[in-house]
C-alpha positions as CSV (number, residue, x, y, z in Angstrom):
1,M,162.9,-63.5,157.0
2,D,159.9,-65.1,158.7
3,P,158.7,-68.3,157.1
4,L,155.4,-68.2,155.2
5,H,152.7,-70.7,155.6
6,G,150.1,-72.5,153.6
7,A,149.3,-71.3,150.1
8,E,151.5,-68.2,150.6
9,Y,154.7,-70.3,151.2
10,H,157.6,-69.8,148.8
11,R,161.2,-70.8,149.0
12,G,164.1,-68.3,148.7
13,W,167.0,-68.6,146.3
14,H,168.9,-71.6,147.3
15,D,169.5,-75.2,146.2
16,L,166.5,-77.5,146.9
17,S,166.9,-81.0,148.1
18,D,166.3,-83.8,145.6
19,D,163.1,-84.8,147.5
20,E,161.7,-81.3,147.3
21,M,162.9,-80.5,143.8
22,F,161.6,-83.5,142.0
23,I,158.0,-83.8,143.4
24,G,155.9,-84.6,140.3
25,L,158.9,-85.4,138.1
26,R,159.9,-88.8,136.8
27,N,163.5,-89.6,135.8
28,A,164.4,-85.9,135.8
29,D,168.0,-85.0,135.6
30,S,168.8,-81.6,137.0
31,A,172.3,-81.6,135.4
32,R,170.8,-81.6,131.9
33,R,168.4,-78.9,132.8
34,Q,171.3,-76.7,133.8
35,E,172.4,-76.8,130.1
36,W,169.0,-75.7,128.9
37,V,169.1,-72.5,130.8
38,V,171.8,-69.9,129.9
39,K,173.1,-66.7,131.2
40,L,173.1,-63.6,129.0
41,Q,175.5,-60.7,129.1
42,F,174.8,-57.5,127.2
43,E,175.1,-53.7,127.3
44,M,172.0,-51.5,127.5
45,N,172.6,-47.8,127.2
46,G,176.3,-48.4,127.7
47,I,175.8,-50.3,131.0
48,R,176.8,-54.0,131.3
49,C,173.7,-56.1,132.2
50,F,172.9,-59.7,132.8
51,G,169.8,-61.8,132.1
52,T,168.5,-65.3,131.6
53,A,167.4,-67.3,128.5
54,F,166.5,-70.9,127.7
55,Y,166.5,-73.3,124.8
56,I,163.1,-74.7,123.7
57,N,162.3,-77.7,121.5
58,L,160.2,-77.0,118.5
59,G,161.1,-80.0,116.4
60,S,162.8,-79.6,113.1
61,S,164.4,-76.2,112.6
62,Q,167.5,-74.7,111.0
63,Y,168.1,-72.9,114.3
64,D,168.7,-73.4,118.0
65,I,165.8,-71.4,119.5
66,V,166.5,-69.5,122.7
67,L,163.7,-67.6,124.4
68,T,164.1,-64.6,126.7
69,A,162.4,-61.5,128.0
70,G,162.0,-58.7,125.4
71,H,163.5,-56.1,127.8
72,N,166.8,-58.1,127.7
73,L,166.9,-57.2,124.0
74,I,165.6,-53.7,123.9
75,S,165.4,-50.7,126.3
76,G,162.4,-48.6,127.3
77,K,163.8,-46.0,124.9
78,K,163.6,-48.4,122.0
79,K,167.3,-48.9,121.8
80,R,168.5,-52.5,121.1
81,C,171.1,-54.1,123.4
82,T,174.6,-54.3,122.1
83,N,177.5,-56.8,122.6
84,L,175.0,-59.6,123.4
85,K,176.5,-63.0,124.2
86,I,175.3,-66.3,125.6
87,M,177.9,-67.1,128.3
88,G,179.8,-70.4,127.9
89,I,178.9,-73.5,129.9
90,G,181.6,-76.2,130.3
91,S,182.9,-77.4,126.9
92,V,180.4,-75.1,125.1
93,G,182.0,-71.8,124.6
94,E,180.3,-68.4,124.6
95,I,178.1,-67.5,121.7
96,L,178.3,-64.0,120.3
97,V,174.8,-62.9,119.0
98,T,174.5,-60.5,116.1
99,N,171.5,-58.2,115.7
100,E,170.3,-60.2,112.7
101,N,169.7,-63.2,114.9
102,I,167.6,-61.3,117.4
103,R,163.8,-61.3,117.3
104,I,161.5,-59.2,119.5
105,C,157.7,-59.3,119.7
106,K,156.5,-56.5,117.4
107,S,154.1,-55.0,119.9
108,Y,156.8,-54.8,122.6
109,E,159.4,-53.4,120.1
110,Q,157.0,-50.6,119.3
111,D,156.0,-50.0,122.9
112,P,158.6,-51.4,125.4
113,G,158.1,-51.1,129.1
114,P,156.1,-52.5,132.1
115,K,152.7,-51.4,130.7
116,N,153.3,-53.8,127.8
117,A,154.6,-56.7,130.0
118,V,152.2,-59.2,128.4
119,N,154.2,-58.9,125.1
120,D,157.6,-58.7,126.8
121,Y,159.3,-61.6,125.0
122,G,161.8,-62.3,122.2
123,A,164.1,-64.9,120.8
124,I,167.7,-65.5,119.8
125,L,168.1,-67.7,116.7
126,I,171.4,-69.5,116.4
127,P,171.9,-70.9,112.9
128,L,172.9,-74.6,112.8
129,R,175.8,-75.7,110.7
130,E,175.3,-78.5,108.2
131,M,174.7,-81.9,110.0
132,Q,174.8,-80.1,113.4
133,S,172.4,-81.5,115.9
134,P,170.2,-78.9,117.8
135,R,170.8,-78.2,121.4
136,A,168.6,-79.9,124.0
137,G,165.9,-77.7,125.6
138,F,162.6,-77.5,127.4
139,G,159.5,-79.2,125.9
140,F,156.1,-77.6,125.9
141,N,152.5,-78.6,125.6
142,L,150.1,-76.2,123.7
143,K,147.1,-78.0,125.1
144,L,148.3,-77.2,128.6
145,S,149.2,-73.7,127.6
146,S,145.7,-73.0,126.1
147,M,143.8,-74.2,129.3
148,K,142.2,-71.5,131.4
149,E,143.2,-73.5,134.5
150,V,146.7,-75.0,134.4
151,T,147.0,-78.3,136.2
152,I,150.6,-79.0,137.2
153,E,152.1,-81.4,139.7
154,G,153.8,-79.8,142.7
155,E,154.8,-76.2,142.6
156,L,155.6,-73.7,139.8
157,R,159.3,-73.3,139.2
158,I,161.6,-70.6,137.8
159,T,165.2,-71.6,136.9
160,G,167.6,-68.7,136.2
161,Y,170.7,-66.7,137.0
162,K,171.1,-64.0,139.5
163,T,173.6,-61.3,138.5
164,D,176.3,-63.0,140.5
165,T,175.5,-66.6,139.6
166,D,178.1,-68.4,137.6
167,P,177.2,-69.7,134.1
168,G,176.2,-73.3,134.2
169,K,174.9,-73.1,137.7
170,P,171.3,-71.8,137.5
171,I,169.2,-71.7,140.6
172,T,165.7,-73.0,140.8
173,N,163.1,-71.3,142.9
174,S,159.5,-72.5,143.4
175,G,156.3,-71.1,144.6
176,V,152.5,-71.1,143.9
177,R,150.6,-69.9,140.9
178,K,148.1,-67.3,141.9
179,K,146.4,-66.1,138.7
180,I,146.3,-67.0,135.0
181,N,144.8,-65.5,131.9
182,E,145.1,-66.1,128.2
183,H,148.4,-64.2,127.9
184,Q,149.9,-64.0,131.3
185,L,150.8,-65.9,134.5
186,E,151.0,-64.5,138.0
187,Y,152.8,-66.3,140.7
188,L,154.2,-65.9,144.2
189,V,157.9,-66.7,143.6
190,E,160.7,-64.5,144.8
191,T,163.0,-63.2,142.1
192,E,166.1,-60.9,141.8
193,K,168.0,-59.0,139.1
194,G,169.2,-61.2,136.3
195,I,166.3,-63.6,136.5
196,S,164.2,-61.9,133.7
197,G,163.9,-64.3,130.7
198,S,163.9,-67.4,132.8
199,P,161.6,-70.3,132.0
200,V,158.5,-70.6,134.1
201,W,157.9,-74.3,134.2
202,G,156.1,-77.1,136.0
203,A,156.0,-80.9,136.2
204,Y,153.4,-82.2,133.7
205,D,153.0,-85.8,132.9
206,G,156.3,-86.4,134.8
207,V,158.5,-84.1,132.7
208,E,159.7,-80.5,132.8
209,T,157.2,-78.5,130.7
210,V,157.7,-74.8,130.1
211,L,154.6,-72.6,130.7
212,G,156.0,-69.1,130.0
213,I,158.8,-66.6,130.3
214,H,159.4,-64.6,133.5
215,N,159.7,-61.0,132.7
216,H,158.1,-58.7,135.3
217,H,158.4,-58.0,139.0
218,G,154.7,-57.5,139.6
219,R,152.3,-55.7,141.9
220,E,152.2,-56.0,145.7
221,M,149.6,-58.3,147.1
222,Q,147.0,-56.2,148.9
223,N,147.6,-56.0,152.7
224,K,150.3,-58.6,152.6
225,G,153.3,-56.8,151.3
226,K,154.4,-59.6,149.1
227,S,155.3,-59.3,145.4
228,M,153.3,-61.0,142.7
229,N,155.7,-61.7,139.7
230,R,154.5,-62.1,136.2
231,G,155.5,-63.9,133.0
232,T,154.2,-64.1,129.5
233,R,152.4,-67.3,128.8
234,L,153.6,-69.6,126.0
235,N,150.2,-69.7,124.3
236,L,149.0,-69.9,120.7
237,D,149.9,-66.3,119.8
238,M,153.5,-66.7,121.1
239,L,153.9,-70.1,119.5
240,Q,152.8,-68.9,116.1
241,T,155.1,-65.9,116.3
242,V,158.1,-68.0,117.4
243,C,157.4,-70.6,114.7
244,R,157.3,-67.9,112.1
245,W,160.6,-66.5,113.3
246,A,162.2,-69.9,113.2
247,E,160.5,-71.1,110.0
248,V,158.9,-74.0,111.8
249,G,155.7,-75.6,110.5
250,W,153.5,-74.8,107.6
251,R,151.1,-71.8,107.1
252,C,148.0,-71.4,105.0
253,K,148.3,-74.9,103.5
254,T,145.7,-77.3,102.0
255,L,145.9,-81.0,102.7
256,K,146.1,-82.8,99.4
257,V,146.5,-86.5,98.5
258,S,149.9,-87.0,96.9
259,Q,150.0,-90.5,95.5
260,N,149.9,-92.3,92.2
261,G,146.4,-92.9,90.9
262,A,144.8,-89.8,92.4
263,P,142.7,-87.7,90.1
264,Q,144.5,-84.9,88.2
265,Q,142.3,-82.3,89.8
266,G,143.6,-83.4,93.2
267,L,141.8,-84.8,96.3
268,Y,141.6,-82.3,99.2
269,L,140.4,-82.3,102.7
270,R,137.5,-79.8,103.1
271,L,135.9,-79.0,106.4
272,S,132.1,-78.8,105.8
273,K,130.1,-76.7,108.2
274,S,126.8,-78.1,107.1
275,A,128.0,-81.7,107.4
276,G,129.8,-81.1,110.7
277,F,132.9,-83.0,109.6
278,G,135.5,-83.2,107.0
279,R,134.9,-84.4,103.4
280,V,137.0,-85.4,100.5
281,R,136.8,-82.7,97.8
282,L,137.7,-83.2,94.1
283,G,139.7,-80.1,93.0
284,A,140.6,-77.0,94.9
285,K,137.7,-74.9,93.5
286,D,135.8,-73.1,96.4
287,L,137.8,-75.3,98.9
288,A,138.0,-72.5,101.5
289,T,140.0,-74.9,103.8
290,T,143.5,-74.0,104.7
291,F,145.5,-74.9,107.8
292,D,148.2,-73.6,110.0
293,I,150.2,-76.6,111.1
294,F,152.7,-76.3,113.9
295,P,154.2,-78.3,116.8
296,A,151.9,-78.5,119.7
297,M,153.7,-80.9,122.0
298,T,157.4,-81.7,122.3
299,T,159.5,-83.5,124.9
300,S,162.2,-82.0,127.1
301,G,165.8,-82.9,126.3
302,M,167.3,-83.7,122.9
303,V,165.2,-82.8,119.9
304,D,163.6,-85.9,118.3
305,P,161.6,-84.8,115.3
306,K,159.8,-88.2,115.2
307,S,158.4,-87.5,118.7
308,V,156.9,-84.1,117.9
309,L,153.1,-83.9,117.9
310,Y,151.5,-81.3,115.6
311,A,148.1,-79.5,115.6
312,F,146.1,-78.3,112.6
313,F,144.5,-74.9,113.1
314,F,141.7,-73.9,110.7
315,Q,140.7,-70.3,110.4
316,P,137.3,-70.3,108.6
317,P,136.6,-67.6,106.0
318,T,133.9,-65.1,107.1
319,N,131.3,-66.8,104.9
320,W,132.1,-70.3,106.0
321,G,129.1,-72.5,105.1
322,E,127.6,-70.1,102.6
323,E,129.5,-71.6,99.7
324,E,127.8,-74.9,100.4
325,E,124.4,-73.2,99.8
326,E,125.6,-71.4,96.7
327,S,128.2,-73.9,95.3
328,S,126.3,-74.2,92.0
329,D,126.1,-70.4,91.6
330,D,128.9,-69.1,89.4
331,D,128.3,-65.5,90.7
332,S,128.9,-66.4,94.3
333,D,131.4,-64.6,96.5
334,N,133.3,-67.7,97.4
335,S,136.3,-67.0,95.2
336,D,136.7,-63.6,96.8
337,S,136.6,-65.1,100.3
338,E,139.1,-67.7,99.3
339,G,141.3,-65.0,97.8
340,D,141.0,-63.0,101.1
341,E,142.2,-66.1,103.0
342,R,145.1,-66.6,100.7
343,S,146.0,-62.9,100.6
344,I,146.8,-63.0,104.3
345,G,150.0,-64.7,103.1
346,R,153.1,-65.4,105.1
347,G,154.6,-63.2,107.8
348,E,153.4,-61.1,110.7
349,G,150.5,-59.5,108.9
350,K,148.9,-62.9,108.7
351,W,149.0,-63.6,112.4
352,N,147.7,-60.1,113.1
353,M,144.7,-60.6,110.8
354,K,143.9,-63.9,112.5
355,R,143.8,-62.3,115.9
356,K,141.7,-59.5,114.6
357,Q,139.2,-61.9,113.1
358,Q,139.0,-63.8,116.4
359,Q,138.3,-60.6,118.3
360,H,135.6,-59.2,116.0
361,E,133.8,-62.0,114.2
362,S,131.0,-64.1,115.5
363,P,132.0,-67.4,117.3
364,E,131.0,-69.4,114.2
365,V,134.0,-68.1,112.3
366,Q,136.6,-68.2,115.0
367,G,139.6,-70.5,114.6
368,K,139.0,-74.2,115.0
369,W,141.2,-77.1,116.0
370,V,141.1,-80.1,113.8
371,R,140.3,-83.5,115.5
372,W,141.2,-86.8,114.1
373,N,138.4,-89.2,115.1
374,V,139.9,-92.7,114.4
375,H,137.1,-94.8,115.7
376,G,134.4,-92.7,114.1
377,K,136.4,-92.5,110.8
378,K,135.9,-88.7,110.7
379,V,137.9,-85.5,110.7
380,E,136.1,-83.0,113.0
381,W,136.9,-79.8,114.8
382,S,136.4,-78.1,118.1
383,D,137.0,-74.7,119.7
384,E,139.6,-76.1,122.1
385,L,142.7,-78.2,121.4
386,R,142.1,-81.8,122.5
387,D,144.2,-84.9,122.7
388,D,142.7,-86.3,119.5
389,G,143.9,-83.2,117.7
390,L,147.6,-84.1,118.2
391,V,149.2,-86.1,115.3
392,K,152.6,-87.0,114.0
393,I,153.6,-85.8,110.6
394,M,155.8,-88.6,109.2
395,M,157.9,-88.2,106.1
396,T,158.0,-91.0,103.5
397,K,160.8,-91.9,101.2
398,K,158.9,-90.2,98.4
399,N,159.0,-86.9,100.3
400,T,155.3,-87.1,101.0
401,V,153.8,-87.1,104.5
402,E,151.5,-89.4,106.5
403,I,149.1,-88.0,109.2
404,V,149.5,-90.4,112.0
405,R,147.7,-90.8,115.4
406,S,149.0,-92.9,118.2
407,M,146.3,-95.3,119.4
408,G,147.6,-97.3,122.3
409,N,150.3,-99.7,121.1
410,H,149.8,-99.0,117.4
411,L,149.7,-96.1,114.9
412,Q,146.8,-95.2,112.6
413,K,147.2,-93.0,109.5
414,L,144.7,-90.9,107.6
415,R,143.3,-92.1,104.4
416,M,141.1,-90.3,101.9
417,Q,139.5,-92.2,99.0
418,A,137.5,-91.3,96.0
419,N,135.5,-94.3,95.0
420,E,132.2,-92.4,95.2
421,I,133.6,-89.4,93.1
422,P,133.1,-89.6,89.3
423,N,136.3,-90.2,87.3
424,M,136.6,-86.8,85.5
425,T,139.2,-85.2,83.4
426,E,140.9,-81.9,84.0
427,H,138.9,-80.4,81.1
428,D,135.6,-81.5,82.5
429,D,136.2,-79.9,85.9
430,S,135.7,-76.3,85.1
431,H,132.2,-77.0,83.7
432,S,131.0,-79.5,86.3
433,P,129.3,-79.3,89.7
434,I,131.5,-79.8,92.7
435,F,132.0,-83.4,93.7
436,E,133.0,-84.7,97.2
437,S,132.4,-87.7,99.4
438,S,132.8,-88.8,103.0
439,E,135.4,-91.5,102.3
440,I,137.7,-90.6,105.2
441,S,139.1,-93.5,107.2
442,F,142.2,-94.5,109.2
443,E,144.4,-97.5,108.6
444,R,147.3,-99.1,110.4
445,K,150.5,-97.3,109.8
446,A,152.3,-100.4,108.5
447,K,149.6,-101.2,106.0
448,T,150.2,-100.2,102.4
449,V,147.0,-98.6,101.0
450,K,146.1,-96.1,98.3
451,F,145.6,-92.4,99.1
452,S,147.2,-92.3,102.5
453,E,150.1,-90.0,101.5
454,F,149.7,-86.3,101.4
455,C,151.4,-82.9,100.7
456,F,150.8,-79.5,102.0
457,D,149.8,-77.5,98.9
């Protein structure tokens, strides 16, 4: 094969030298990465087949989470694979996978095939035994995954197994990214049978960061005769789906102070459209502020729940802001809108409704990312996930949580006070106007203060 030049250059399937392999990586250990990528064996329509899958870190979960291509799990005739197993590596024996532990993107399960390659992904959930530590895997960065232009150091990489590659010895190929959209990556990287389901990853901030799942041998480049391969991007849609499958994170939850001395009606965080920032609300009446909270950034390697950074995603109701103008009107529609938000409930219908809203509603009511403005002592929001939207959720001994941002060498935690809110009884609340204040601040993590512990209600 003649060598390629410039931007069209890509390597074949062979072992890369250390100098080439680790451009852009710091303290990378290829041996541990070989344990994150596994070889699948299964039968499809009675024929023995092979594929690739990989472990991913999502923080705390009752499962080891393994991602792969959907077409490794279901055929074009909508028949699920049989006799699926993760082949053993070293001291880790093979894992037999039952059908109940297989998840497939609903859209792809209903319409499998190349025309639906954008949804060609699935997962294998391996239940953890009591006190069992989860397997190491790839980290990810949702901020990176949500960018229109991905900035990675060095080349894009795919690590996987050809049909004849021995388990435990995956091969890494690299090449250049050619095109990216919200749901899919296209890249000039040579692939072969068995590679489907491999992680598409790059070096970001010095570590291996997964960007997507390789699943499709793509179109030919015009006038060049070279194949553009494609993978499904690990974006918000996929992350929400995988988190739901693995029961990771929290969905449709309010943020409520959970500490002695708080008013009986409760102190809640409300995002006020008219104010342009979050406010402390007394009671849940007409709150219309619920969040989906899920991991947005994890490190590669062993799972460390304390290192996981989370994002809060706010889906405004269709009449966001109207309740502020009509808050004193008992006949307003706010309760109906709040009910609609709650009625989305848990499960796949919820995520589908969110996507539908984002497609058809005006920009004012599209999903927002919460921002934790420590210096400005405000909770704000934006249309894009930013660095100040990433926080740690730290459990206390009282089973409450603290919302913590890293600020250089110290940690700052959210605090919501109620000094400006009248001290009212539960009985008074139903006949009183709505009370709220702007008493949001951040305190050093080590400092003991009132109203800095929360629950997701």
